[in-house]
C-alpha positions in Angstrom: 68.8 135.9 119.8 71.8 138.3 119.7 72.2 137.7 116.0 68.5 138.7 115.4 69.0 141.9 117.3 72.1 142.8 115.3 70.3 142.0 112.0 67.4 144.1 113.1 69.6 147.0 114.0 71.5 146.8 110.7 68.2 146.7 108.8 66.9 149.8 110.7 70.1 151.7 109.9 70.2 150.5 106.3 73.5 148.8 106.7 74.2 146.0 104.3 75.1 142.7 106.0 77.3 140.5 103.8 75.8 137.0 103.4 77.4 134.0 101.9 75.1 132.0 99.7 76.2 128.7 98.4 74.3 127.8 95.2 73.5 124.2 94.2 75.9 124.7 91.3 78.8 125.3 93.8 77.9 122.2 95.7 77.6 120.2 92.5 81.1 121.4 91.4 82.5 120.4 94.7 81.1 116.9 94.3 82.4 116.6 90.8 85.9 117.7 92.0 85.8 115.1 94.7 84.7 112.4 92.2 87.5 113.4 89.8 90.1 113.2 92.6 88.8 109.7 93.6 88.9 108.5 90.0 92.6 109.4 90.0 93.1 107.8 93.4 91.5 104.6 92.2 93.7 104.6 89.1 96.9 104.8 91.3 95.6 102.8 94.2 98.8 100.8 94.8 100.7 104.1 95.3 97.9 105.7 97.2 97.7 102.9 99.7 101.0 103.9 101.2 99.9 107.5 101.6 96.7 106.4 103.3 98.5 104.0 105.6 100.9 106.8 106.5 98.0 109.1 107.3 95.9 106.6 109.2 98.2 104.0 110.7 95.4 102.0 112.3 94.1 100.8 108.9 95.1 97.3 108.1 96.2 95.9 104.8 92.9 94.0 104.7 91.1 97.4 105.2 93.0 98.8 102.3 92.1 95.8 100.1 88.4 96.3 101.1 88.5 100.1 100.4 89.9 99.7 96.9 90.0 103.4 96.2 86.3 104.0 97.3 85.9 107.2 99.4 82.8 106.0 101.2 84.6 102.8 102.2 87.5 104.8 103.6 85.2 107.0 105.6 83.5 103.9 107.1 86.8 102.2 108.0 88.0 105.4 109.7 84.8 105.5 111.8 85.4 101.9 112.8 89.1 101.9 113.5 89.3 105.3 115.2 85.8 105.3 116.9 84.9 108.7 115.4 81.7 110.1 113.9 80.9 110.1 110.2 81.3 113.9 110.2 84.7 113.6 111.7 85.8 111.0 109.3 84.4 113.0 106.4 86.4 116.1 107.6 89.6 114.1 107.8 89.2 112.6 104.3 88.3 116.0 102.9 91.4 117.5 104.4 93.5 114.7 103.1 92.0 115.1 99.6 93.0 118.8 99.6 96.6 117.8 100.4 96.6 115.2 97.7 95.3 117.6 95.1 98.2 119.9 95.8 100.6 117.0 95.4 99.1 115.8 92.1 
């Protein structure tokens, strides 16, 4: 309710309110970037397994064999092993991806 009042006041005063608009193209680029990262991860899976095990110690060797470099599988295993929501697992994986990109 307060936000509506602020917006109405700004509109009445003619004050521009900056808005962030994410275009579908930006979302698509982000998805393409993520896919590219995971293609690299799949290509170097044996080396990546160690980094994943270091980050998420509750994952077993069998889990890592099952994941085989697939992001969706990693998210699912994190949900199961850590008892967290899909959104929380996605956030953790996204954060880890950003660190990996800087290291690549």
